C-alpha positions in Angstrom: 11.6 4.3 -7.7 10.2 0.8 -7.1 12.2 -1.1 -4.5 12.1 -4.8 -3.8 9.8 -5.5 -0.9 9.0 -8.5 1.2 6.2 -9.6 3.5 6.2 -7.5 6.7 7.9 -4.4 5.2 6.5 -1.0 6.0 6.2 1.0 2.8 4.7 4.1 1.2 3.0 3.3 -2.1 1.9 5.9 -4.7 -0.3 4.6 -7.6 -1.9 6.1 -10.7 -4.7 4.3 -12.5 -5.8 6.4 -15.4 -6.4 9.9 -13.8 -7.0 8.5 -10.3 -4.0 8.9 -7.9 -3.8 7.1 -4.5 -1.2 7.2 -1.8 -1.1 4.5 0.8 1.1 5.7 3.7 2.3 3.9 5.7 1.2 0.4 5.0 2.4 -3.1 5.7 3.1 -5.6 2.9 1.1 -8.7 3.4 1.9 -10.6 0.2 3.8 -10.0 -3.0 3.6 -11.7 -6.4 5.0 -11.0 -9.9 1.9 -8.9 -10.7 0.5 -7.6 -7.4 1.3 -6.4 -4.0 -1.2 -6.8 -1.1 -0.9 -4.2 1.6 -2.7 -3.4 4.9 -3.2 0.2 6.1 -5.2 2.3 8.5 -8.0 4.1 6.7 -9.0 6.5 9.5 -11.1 5.8 12.5 -14.7 4.8 13.1 -17.1 6.7 15.4 -15.7 5.0 18.5 -12.1 6.1 17.7 -11.0 2.6 16.7 -8.7 2.4 13.6 -10.3 1.0 10.5 -7.8 -1.5 8.9 -8.2 -2.0 5.1 -6.5 -4.5 2.9 -5.8 -3.5 -0.7 -4.3 -5.5 -3.6 -2.4 -3.2 -5.9 -1.3 -4.1 -9.4 2.4 -3.5 -9.9 1.7 -1.8 -13.3 -0.3 1.0 -11.4 2.6 1.7 -9.0 4.3 5.0 -9.6 6.6 4.8 -6.6 7.1 2.4 -3.7 9.5 3.2 -0.9 10.6 1.3 2.2 9.8 3.2 5.4 12.3 2.9 8.3 
């Protein structure tokens, strides 16, 4: 189920592009448009233990599910 999201929402996104599946959990919505959603998420830690923040622009057509996270 794809819900309407706004900037600042905390979401879980599952995508499928061909045979490649990705889950972004949890992530913060930075920007939305008719075709894309830009999210920011923690992609693990570096050798010093600091979180690595990544930004990803996801095409809405690749989104399998998008859920708001409380």
